[in-house]
FIPALO-968021 format. One record per residue (C-alpha): residue number from 1; x, y, z negated. Coordinates in Angstrom, 1 decimal, padded with zeros to 4 digits. Each point is the difference from the previous one (the first is absolute). Example, Ala and Ser with C-alpha at 12.3 -4.5 7.8 and 13.67 -1.06 7.14 Angstrom:
<milos>
milo i: 1	X: 012.3	Y: -004.5	Z: -007.8;
milo i: 2	X: 001.4	Y: 003.4	Z: 000.7;
</milos>
This chain:
<milos>
milo i: 1	X: 040.8	Y: -024.4	Z: 094.0;
milo i: 2	X: -000.1	Y: -000.1	Z: -004.0;
milo i: 3	X: -002.8	Y: 001.5	Z: -001.6;
milo i: 4	X: -001.4	Y: -000.1	Z: -003.8;
milo i: 5	X: -003.5	Y: -001.5	Z: 000.6;
milo i: 6	X: -003.4	Y: 000.3	Z: -002.9;
milo i: 7	X: -001.7	Y: -003.3	Z: 000.1;
milo i: 8	X: -002.1	Y: 000.4	Z: -002.6;
milo i: 9	X: -000.3	Y: 000.4	Z: -003.9;
milo i: 10	X: 003.8	Y: 000.1	Z: -001.4;
milo i: 11	X: 000.8	Y: -001.6	Z: 003.3;
milo i: 12	X: 002.9	Y: 002.2	Z: 001.8;
milo i: 13	X: 002.8	Y: -002.0	Z: 002.0;
milo i: 14	X: 002.7	Y: 001.2	Z: 002.2;
milo i: 15	X: -000.7	Y: -001.4	Z: 003.6;
milo i: 16	X: 002.3	Y: 000.0	Z: 003.1;
milo i: 17	X: -000.2	Y: -001.3	Z: 003.2;
milo i: 18	X: -002.7	Y: 002.5	Z: 000.5;
milo i: 19	X: -000.9	Y: 001.1	Z: 003.8;
milo i: 20	X: 000.9	Y: 003.9	Z: 000.6;
milo i: 21	X: -003.0	Y: 001.5	Z: 000.9;
milo i: 22	X: -000.1	Y: 002.3	Z: 003.8;
milo i: 23	X: -001.8	Y: 003.1	Z: -000.3;
milo i: 24	X: -002.8	Y: 000.7	Z: 002.5;
milo i: 25	X: -002.0	Y: 003.7	Z: 000.6;
milo i: 26	X: 000.5	Y: 002.3	Z: -002.9;
milo i: 27	X: 001.8	Y: -002.5	Z: -002.1;
milo i: 28	X: 003.7	Y: 000.4	Z: -001.1;
milo i: 29	X: 002.3	Y: -002.9	Z: -001.1;
milo i: 30	X: 002.7	Y: 001.5	Z: -003.0;
milo i: 31	X: 003.3	Y: -001.8	Z: -001.0;
milo i: 32	X: -000.7	Y: 000.8	Z: -003.6;
milo i: 33	X: 003.1	Y: 001.7	Z: -002.0;
milo i: 34	X: -001.7	Y: -000.4	Z: -003.4;
milo i: 35	X: -003.4	Y: -001.0	Z: -001.4;
milo i: 36	X: -000.2	Y: 001.3	Z: -003.9;
milo i: 37	X: -001.7	Y: -002.4	Z: -002.2;
milo i: 38	X: -002.7	Y: 001.5	Z: -002.0;
milo i: 39	X: -002.2	Y: -001.1	Z: -003.2;
milo i: 40	X: -003.4	Y: 000.5	Z: 002.3;
milo i: 41	X: 001.8	Y: -003.5	Z: 001.5;
milo i: 42	X: -000.3	Y: -001.8	Z: -003.4;
milo i: 43	X: -003.9	Y: 001.4	Z: -000.2;
milo i: 44	X: -000.2	Y: -002.1	Z: 003.4;
milo i: 45	X: 002.4	Y: -003.0	Z: -000.9;
milo i: 46	X: -001.3	Y: -000.4	Z: -003.8;
milo i: 47	X: -003.3	Y: 001.3	Z: -000.1;
milo i: 48	X: -001.6	Y: -001.4	Z: 003.5;
milo i: 49	X: -001.5	Y: 003.7	Z: 000.9;
milo i: 50	X: 000.4	Y: -001.0	Z: 003.7;
milo i: 51	X: -001.1	Y: -003.4	Z: 000.7;
milo i: 52	X: -000.8	Y: -002.6	Z: 003.2;
milo i: 53	X: 002.9	Y: 001.1	Z: 002.3;
milo i: 54	X: 003.6	Y: -000.4	Z: 000.4;
milo i: 55	X: 002.6	Y: 002.9	Z: 000.7;
milo i: 56	X: 003.5	Y: 001.4	Z: -000.2;
milo i: 57	X: 000.2	Y: 001.9	Z: -003.2;
milo i: 58	X: 001.5	Y: 003.7	Z: -000.2;
milo i: 59	X: -001.7	Y: 003.2	Z: 000.3;
milo i: 60	X: 003.0	Y: 002.4	Z: -000.2;
milo i: 61	X: 001.7	Y: -000.4	Z: 003.2;
milo i: 62	X: 002.9	Y: 001.9	Z: 002.2;
milo i: 63	X: 001.9	Y: -001.2	Z: 002.7;
milo i: 64	X: 000.6	Y: 000.8	Z: 003.8;
milo i: 65	X: -002.3	Y: -000.5	Z: 003.0;
milo i: 66	X: 001.3	Y: -003.1	Z: 001.8;
milo i: 67	X: -002.7	Y: -000.5	Z: 002.5;
milo i: 68	X: -003.3	Y: 002.2	Z: 001.0;
milo i: 69	X: -003.3	Y: -000.6	Z: 001.7;
milo i: 70	X: -000.6	Y: 001.6	Z: 003.8;
milo i: 71	X: -002.3	Y: 002.6	Z: -002.0;
milo i: 72	X: 002.1	Y: 001.5	Z: -002.4;
milo i: 73	X: 001.1	Y: 003.6	Z: 000.5;
milo i: 74	X: 002.7	Y: 002.2	Z: -001.9;
milo i: 75	X: 002.2	Y: -002.9	Z: -001.3;
milo i: 76	X: 003.1	Y: -001.8	Z: 001.2;
milo i: 77	X: 002.1	Y: -003.1	Z: -000.6;
milo i: 78	X: 002.4	Y: 000.5	Z: -002.9;
milo i: 79	X: -002.3	Y: 002.7	Z: -001.5;
milo i: 80	X: 000.3	Y: -000.2	Z: -004.3;
milo i: 81	X: -003.6	Y: 000.0	Z: -001.5;
milo i: 82	X: -002.2	Y: -000.8	Z: -002.6;
milo i: 83	X: -003.3	Y: -001.6	Z: 000.0;
milo i: 84	X: -003.0	Y: 001.8	Z: -001.3;
milo i: 85	X: -001.4	Y: -002.7	Z: -002.8;
milo i: 86	X: -003.8	Y: 000.5	Z: 000.1;
milo i: 87	X: -001.5	Y: -001.1	Z: 003.1;
milo i: 88	X: -003.4	Y: 001.5	Z: 001.0;
milo i: 89	X: -002.2	Y: -000.3	Z: 002.9;
milo i: 90	X: 001.5	Y: 002.9	Z: 001.7;
milo i: 91	X: -003.1	Y: 001.5	Z: 001.1;
milo i: 92	X: -002.1	Y: 001.3	Z: -003.1;
milo i: 93	X: 000.2	Y: 003.3	Z: -001.1;
milo i: 94	X: 002.3	Y: -000.6	Z: -003.1;
milo i: 95	X: 002.4	Y: -001.9	Z: 002.3;
milo i: 96	X: -000.3	Y: 003.2	Z: 002.5;
milo i: 97	X: 000.8	Y: 001.9	Z: -003.2;
milo i: 98	X: 003.5	Y: -002.4	Z: -000.1;
milo i: 99	X: -001.8	Y: -001.5	Z: -003.5;
milo i: 100	X: -000.2	Y: -003.4	Z: 001.4;
milo i: 101	X: 000.8	Y: -000.6	Z: -003.8;
milo i: 102	X: -003.9	Y: 000.6	Z: -000.6;
milo i: 103	X: -001.2	Y: -001.3	Z: 003.4;
milo i: 104	X: -003.8	Y: -000.3	Z: 000.2;
milo i: 105	X: 000.4	Y: -003.7	Z: 001.1;
milo i: 106	X: 002.6	Y: -001.0	Z: -002.9;
milo i: 107	X: -002.7	Y: -002.3	Z: -001.3;
milo i: 108	X: -000.4	Y: -001.9	Z: 003.4;
milo i: 109	X: 003.7	Y: -000.9	Z: 000.9;
milo i: 110	X: 003.6	Y: -000.7	Z: -001.9;
milo i: 111	X: 001.8	Y: 003.1	Z: -001.6;
milo i: 112	X: 003.2	Y: -000.6	Z: 002.6;
milo i: 113	X: 003.0	Y: -001.5	Z: 000.6;
milo i: 114	X: 001.1	Y: -002.5	Z: -003.0;
milo i: 115	X: -003.2	Y: 001.0	Z: -001.8;
milo i: 116	X: -002.5	Y: -002.5	Z: 002.4;
milo i: 117	X: 002.0	Y: 000.6	Z: 002.9;
milo i: 118	X: 003.6	Y: -001.4	Z: 001.0;
milo i: 119	X: 002.5	Y: 002.5	Z: -002.1;
milo i: 120	X: 003.6	Y: 001.0	Z: 000.5;
milo i: 121	X: 001.7	Y: -002.6	Z: -002.3;
milo i: 122	X: 001.5	Y: -001.9	Z: 003.2;
milo i: 123	X: 002.7	Y: 000.8	Z: 002.6;
milo i: 124	X: -002.5	Y: 001.1	Z: 002.7;
milo i: 125	X: -003.8	Y: 001.9	Z: -000.7;
milo i: 126	X: -002.7	Y: 000.8	Z: 002.3;
milo i: 127	X: -001.6	Y: 003.1	Z: -000.3;
milo i: 128	X: -003.6	Y: 000.5	Z: 001.4;
milo i: 129	X: 000.2	Y: 003.2	Z: 001.0;
milo i: 130	X: 002.9	Y: 002.9	Z: 000.5;
milo i: 131	X: -001.9	Y: 002.8	Z: -002.1;
milo i: 132	X: 000.7	Y: -002.3	Z: -002.8;
milo i: 133	X: 003.7	Y: 001.0	Z: 000.5;
milo i: 134	X: 001.9	Y: 002.6	Z: -001.6;
milo i: 135	X: 003.6	Y: 001.5	Z: 001.5;
milo i: 136	X: 002.5	Y: 000.0	Z: -003.0;
milo i: 137	X: 002.9	Y: 001.4	Z: 002.3;
milo i: 138	X: 003.3	Y: -000.2	Z: -001.9;
milo i: 139	X: -001.3	Y: -002.1	Z: -002.9;
milo i: 140	X: 001.0	Y: -003.7	Z: -001.2;
milo i: 141	X: -003.1	Y: -002.2	Z: 000.6;
milo i: 142	X: 001.5	Y: -001.6	Z: -002.6;
milo i: 143	X: -000.2	Y: 002.8	Z: -002.7;
milo i: 144	X: -002.9	Y: 001.3	Z: 002.2;
milo i: 145	X: -002.4	Y: -002.8	Z: -000.2;
milo i: 146	X: -001.6	Y: 000.6	Z: -003.8;
milo i: 147	X: -000.6	Y: 003.4	Z: 001.2;
milo i: 148	X: -003.3	Y: -001.3	Z: 001.5;
milo i: 149	X: -001.7	Y: -000.9	Z: -003.5;
milo i: 150	X: 002.5	Y: 000.6	Z: -003.1;
milo i: 151	X: 000.5	Y: 003.8	Z: 001.5;
milo i: 152	X: -003.3	Y: 000.7	Z: 001.9;
milo i: 153	X: -002.5	Y: -001.3	Z: -002.6;
milo i: 154	X: 001.1	Y: 002.1	Z: -002.6;
milo i: 155	X: 000.9	Y: 003.1	Z: 002.3;
milo i: 156	X: -003.8	Y: -000.5	Z: 001.3;
milo i: 157	X: -001.1	Y: 000.0	Z: -003.7;
milo i: 158	X: 002.3	Y: 003.2	Z: -001.2;
milo i: 159	X: -001.2	Y: 001.9	Z: 003.1;
milo i: 160	X: -003.5	Y: -000.2	Z: -001.1;
milo i: 161	X: 000.7	Y: 001.9	Z: -002.9;
milo i: 162	X: 003.1	Y: 002.1	Z: 001.1;
milo i: 163	X: -002.1	Y: 003.3	Z: -000.3;
milo i: 164	X: -000.3	Y: -001.0	Z: -004.0;
milo i: 165	X: 003.5	Y: -000.9	Z: -000.5;
milo i: 166	X: 000.9	Y: 004.3	Z: -000.8;
milo i: 167	X: 003.5	Y: 000.3	Z: -002.1;
milo i: 168	X: -001.7	Y: 000.3	Z: -003.2;
milo i: 169	X: -002.0	Y: -002.9	Z: 000.4;
milo i: 170	X: 001.0	Y: -003.9	Z: -000.8;
milo i: 171	X: -000.2	Y: -002.6	Z: 001.6;
milo i: 172	X: 000.1	Y: -003.7	Z: -001.9;
milo i: 173	X: 001.5	Y: -003.4	Z: 002.3;
milo i: 174	X: -001.0	Y: -003.2	Z: -001.4;
milo i: 175	X: 002.0	Y: -002.7	Z: 001.2;
milo i: 176	X: 003.9	Y: 000.6	Z: 001.5;
milo i: 177	X: 000.0	Y: -003.2	Z: 002.0;
milo i: 178	X: 000.0	Y: -000.4	Z: 004.0;
milo i: 179	X: -002.6	Y: 003.3	Z: 000.3;
milo i: 180	X: 000.6	Y: 001.5	Z: -002.7;
milo i: 181	X: 003.6	Y: 001.0	Z: 000.2;
milo i: 182	X: -000.8	Y: 001.4	Z: 003.5;
milo i: 183	X: -002.7	Y: 002.0	Z: -001.3;
milo i: 184	X: 002.5	Y: 001.7	Z: -002.9;
milo i: 185	X: 002.0	Y: 000.9	Z: 003.2;
milo i: 186	X: -003.1	Y: 001.6	Z: 002.3;
milo i: 187	X: -001.2	Y: 001.7	Z: -003.1;
milo i: 188	X: 003.5	Y: 001.7	Z: -000.5;
milo i: 189	X: 000.5	Y: 001.1	Z: 003.6;
milo i: 190	X: -003.6	Y: 001.1	Z: 000.7;
milo i: 191	X: -001.0	Y: 001.7	Z: -003.4;
milo i: 192	X: 000.9	Y: 001.7	Z: -003.4;
milo i: 193	X: -002.1	Y: -001.4	Z: -002.1;
milo i: 194	X: 002.0	Y: -001.6	Z: -003.1;
milo i: 195	X: -000.2	Y: -004.0	Z: 000.3;
milo i: 196	X: -000.1	Y: -002.3	Z: -002.8;
milo i: 197	X: 000.7	Y: -003.6	Z: 000.9;
milo i: 198	X: -001.4	Y: -003.1	Z: -001.7;
milo i: 199	X: 001.3	Y: -003.3	Z: -000.1;
milo i: 200	X: 000.9	Y: -003.1	Z: -002.4;
milo i: 201	X: 003.5	Y: -000.4	Z: 000.2;
milo i: 202	X: 002.8	Y: 002.2	Z: -001.2;
milo i: 203	X: 001.6	Y: -000.6	Z: 003.8;
milo i: 204	X: -002.4	Y: 001.0	Z: 002.2;
milo i: 205	X: -000.6	Y: 003.3	Z: -002.5;
milo i: 206	X: 003.6	Y: 000.7	Z: 000.4;
milo i: 207	X: -000.8	Y: -000.9	Z: 004.2;
milo i: 208	X: -003.0	Y: 002.7	Z: -000.3;
milo i: 209	X: 002.3	Y: 002.9	Z: -001.5;
milo i: 210	X: 002.4	Y: -000.3	Z: 002.7;
milo i: 211	X: -003.0	Y: 000.2	Z: 002.7;
milo i: 212	X: -001.2	Y: 003.4	Z: -001.4;
milo i: 213	X: -002.3	Y: -000.8	Z: -003.3;
milo i: 214	X: 000.8	Y: 002.6	Z: -002.5;
milo i: 215	X: -001.6	Y: -002.1	Z: -003.1;
milo i: 216	X: -000.4	Y: -003.8	Z: 000.0;
milo i: 217	X: -002.5	Y: -002.1	Z: -002.3;
milo i: 218	X: -000.2	Y: -003.6	Z: -000.7;
milo i: 219	X: -003.5	Y: -000.9	Z: 001.0;
milo i: 220	X: 000.0	Y: -002.8	Z: -002.3;
milo i: 221	X: 000.3	Y: 002.3	Z: -003.6;
milo i: 222	X: -003.0	Y: 000.1	Z: -001.9;
milo i: 223	X: 000.4	Y: 003.8	Z: 000.3;
milo i: 224	X: 001.0	Y: 000.8	Z: 003.4;
milo i: 225	X: -003.4	Y: 001.9	Z: 000.8;
milo i: 226	X: 001.5	Y: 002.1	Z: -002.9;
milo i: 227	X: 003.1	Y: 000.4	Z: 001.1;
milo i: 228	X: -001.2	Y: 001.2	Z: 003.4;
milo i: 229	X: -002.5	Y: 002.6	Z: -001.6;
milo i: 230	X: 002.8	Y: 001.1	Z: -002.3;
milo i: 231	X: 001.9	Y: 001.1	Z: 003.3;
milo i: 232	X: -002.8	Y: 001.4	Z: 002.1;
milo i: 233	X: -001.9	Y: 001.7	Z: -003.0;
milo i: 234	X: -003.9	Y: 000.4	Z: 000.2;
milo i: 235	X: -000.3	Y: 000.2	Z: 003.5;
milo i: 236	X: 001.3	Y: -003.4	Z: 000.7;
milo i: 237	X: 001.1	Y: -001.4	Z: 003.4;
milo i: 238	X: -001.5	Y: 001.5	Z: 003.4;
milo i: 239	X: 000.7	Y: -003.4	Z: 001.7;
milo i: 240	X: 000.4	Y: -003.4	Z: -001.1;
milo i: 241	X: 001.3	Y: -002.8	Z: 002.5;
milo i: 242	X: -000.4	Y: -003.5	Z: -001.2;
milo i: 243	X: 002.3	Y: -002.5	Z: 002.0;
milo i: 244	X: -000.8	Y: -002.8	Z: -002.3;
milo i: 245	X: -003.9	Y: -000.3	Z: 000.0;
milo i: 246	X: -000.2	Y: -001.7	Z: -003.3;
milo i: 247	X: -002.7	Y: 000.4	Z: -002.6;
milo i: 248	X: 002.5	Y: 001.8	Z: -002.4;
milo i: 249	X: 001.5	Y: 002.3	Z: 002.6;
milo i: 250	X: -003.4	Y: 001.2	Z: 001.4;
milo i: 251	X: -000.9	Y: 000.6	Z: -003.9;
milo i: 252	X: 003.1	Y: 002.0	Z: -000.6;
milo i: 253	X: -000.7	Y: 002.4	Z: 003.1;
milo i: 254	X: -003.4	Y: 000.3	Z: -001.4;
milo i: 255	X: 001.5	Y: 001.1	Z: -003.1;
milo i: 256	X: 002.8	Y: 002.8	Z: 001.4;
milo i: 257	X: -002.3	Y: 001.4	Z: 003.3;
milo i: 258	X: -001.2	Y: 003.3	Z: -000.3;
milo i: 259	X: -003.0	Y: 002.0	Z: 000.8;
milo i: 260	X: -000.1	Y: 000.0	Z: 003.9;
milo i: 261	X: 002.7	Y: -002.5	Z: 000.2;
milo i: 262	X: 000.5	Y: -002.8	Z: 002.4;
milo i: 263	X: 000.4	Y: -003.5	Z: -001.2;
milo i: 264	X: 001.2	Y: -002.0	Z: 002.8;
milo i: 265	X: 000.3	Y: -003.8	Z: -000.2;
milo i: 266	X: 002.2	Y: -001.6	Z: 002.4;
milo i: 267	X: 000.7	Y: -003.4	Z: -001.5;
milo i: 268	X: -001.2	Y: -003.1	Z: 000.2;
milo i: 269	X: 000.0	Y: -001.1	Z: -003.4;
milo i: 270	X: -003.5	Y: -001.4	Z: -000.2;
milo i: 271	X: -000.9	Y: 002.7	Z: -002.7;
milo i: 272	X: -003.4	Y: 001.1	Z: -000.9;
milo i: 273	X: -001.3	Y: 003.4	Z: -001.0;
milo i: 274	X: -003.5	Y: 000.3	Z: -001.7;
milo i: 275	X: -001.2	Y: 003.5	Z: 000.4;
milo i: 276	X: -002.2	Y: 002.1	Z: -002.6;
milo i: 277	X: -000.9	Y: 003.6	Z: -000.1;
milo i: 278	X: 002.5	Y: 001.1	Z: -002.6;
milo i: 279	X: 003.0	Y: -002.4	Z: 001.5;
milo i: 280	X: 001.9	Y: 002.4	Z: 002.4;
milo i: 281	X: -000.1	Y: 003.8	Z: -000.1;
milo i: 282	X: -002.0	Y: 001.9	Z: 002.1;
milo i: 283	X: 000.8	Y: 000.3	Z: 003.6;
milo i: 284	X: 002.1	Y: -003.0	Z: 000.2;
milo i: 285	X: 000.1	Y: -001.9	Z: 003.4;
milo i: 286	X: 000.8	Y: -003.6	Z: -000.5;
milo i: 287	X: 001.5	Y: -001.0	Z: 003.5;
milo i: 288	X: 001.2	Y: -003.8	Z: 001.1;
milo i: 289	X: 001.8	Y: 001.1	Z: 003.4;
milo i: 290	X: 001.0	Y: -002.5	Z: 002.2;
milo i: 291	X: 003.4	Y: 000.1	Z: 002.3;
milo i: 292	X: 000.1	Y: 003.5	Z: 002.1;
milo i: 293	X: -000.6	Y: 000.9	Z: 003.7;
milo i: 294	X: 002.3	Y: -000.3	Z: 002.8;
milo i: 295	X: 000.7	Y: 003.6	Z: 000.4;
milo i: 296	X: 001.1	Y: 000.0	Z: -003.6;
milo i: 297	X: 002.6	Y: -002.7	Z: 000.7;
milo i: 298	X: 001.5	Y: 002.0	Z: 002.2;
milo i: 299	X: 000.3	Y: 003.0	Z: -002.5;
milo i: 300	X: 001.5	Y: -002.9	Z: -002.2;
milo i: 301	X: 002.3	Y: -000.4	Z: 003.0;
milo i: 302	X: 000.9	Y: 003.5	Z: -000.5;
milo i: 303	X: 000.7	Y: -000.2	Z: -003.5;
milo i: 304	X: 002.3	Y: -003.1	Z: 000.3;
milo i: 305	X: 002.0	Y: 001.5	Z: 002.9;
milo i: 306	X: 000.7	Y: 003.6	Z: -002.2;
milo i: 307	X: 001.3	Y: -002.4	Z: -002.9;
milo i: 308	X: -003.0	Y: 001.0	Z: -002.2;
milo i: 309	X: -000.9	Y: -003.7	Z: -000.9;
milo i: 310	X: 002.2	Y: -002.9	Z: -000.4;
milo i: 311	X: -001.3	Y: -003.8	Z: -000.5;
milo i: 312	X: 001.9	Y: -001.9	Z: -001.9;
milo i: 313	X: 000.4	Y: -002.9	Z: 002.0;
milo i: 314	X: 001.0	Y: -003.9	Z: -000.5;
milo i: 315	X: 000.7	Y: -002.0	Z: 002.8;
milo i: 316	X: -000.7	Y: -003.8	Z: 000.5;
milo i: 317	X: -000.3	Y: -002.4	Z: 002.9;
milo i: 318	X: -003.0	Y: -001.6	Z: 001.2;
milo i: 319	X: 000.6	Y: -003.1	Z: -001.5;
milo i: 320	X: 000.0	Y: 001.7	Z: -003.5;
milo i: 321	X: -003.0	Y: 001.1	Z: 000.0;
milo i: 322	X: -001.6	Y: -002.5	Z: -002.3;
milo i: 323	X: 002.7	Y: 000.8	Z: -002.7;
milo i: 324	X: -000.4	Y: 003.6	Z: 000.6;
milo i: 325	X: -003.8	Y: -000.5	Z: -000.4;
milo i: 326	X: 000.5	Y: -001.9	Z: -003.7;
milo i: 327	X: 002.7	Y: 003.4	Z: -000.9;
milo i: 328	X: -003.2	Y: 002.1	Z: 001.1;
milo i: 329	X: -002.4	Y: -002.0	Z: -002.5;
milo i: 330	X: 002.9	Y: 000.8	Z: -002.8;
milo i: 331	X: 000.2	Y: 003.5	Z: 000.6;
milo i: 332	X: 003.9	Y: -000.7	Z: 001.1;
milo i: 333	X: 000.2	Y: 002.3	Z: 002.9;
milo i: 334	X: 001.0	Y: 003.5	Z: -000.2;
milo i: 335	X: -001.4	Y: 002.3	Z: 002.5;
milo i: 336	X: -000.9	Y: -002.4	Z: 003.1;
milo i: 337	X: 001.2	Y: -003.1	Z: 001.5;
milo i: 338	X: -000.2	Y: -000.1	Z: 003.7;
milo i: 339	X: 000.1	Y: -002.9	Z: 002.0;
milo i: 340	X: 003.0	Y: -000.3	Z: 003.0;
milo i: 341	X: -000.4	Y: -002.3	Z: 002.9;
</milos>
């Protein structure tokens, strides 16, 4: 078996001739169809947020059931499935509500496959419990793999603010990358709010228009906030979703969010926000959501099967993993890169 393995800070290698694991109990062995490449991987590789362990990378995974432990019920060999990314304890209250992304024991364990435990950038992946699988029915696993993060994360962030995204309101999306380009499609499919998209290149801004943005703004412009307020008027934006998370984009969000608005920071850009009494309009909710629930992933699959969302995918082989990570660092990936064994 071939796999993309993390050995420590900036040490990633493609390893061959690994042994294929055998599932027992409620474990499931998947033949991987596709594994998405995410900016979160770079935080692991380059910044050392996970240390002291060696594991296979890849937390956006889809494939076909190859073999099952004796306790698995409700699945059969050959079923096409997604792997839910954040792995909780499975027993606490959030986990029982399908919110393993907010497991009570998160600080005591690895975040999931590809995030401290073996992920899906390999020919096969051993999933520790069948509860972590979501059927995708007629979807192609290669195309569906990024749904587990690139679609689930923005979907969960948007769903929290859905009641505020009425047709007379404005929503600002900052960052039209792997997650942001899916967010635009979800907003178009599920809300009537006017969408304003922000990014730093003409190509991505043009891309945003094709995905449902009514207006586009270059977030590097010194008067970007003024341009947005010229569109929204005095009420400003009801929702701002920041898929970058740099200090500059957080600052932009604070300048254009309106009364009782939701300022949601999804991106892991390392930005800072210093609270002051007059820094935000009254009633603003500032949140930093993490991923989404398993039931929300099922809903994302429904959107994809209805062809209301589509992830732009660039396919690569496992042997090209290091090349892909380099492209990701340089901002040369449009949409989502997927490694195909």
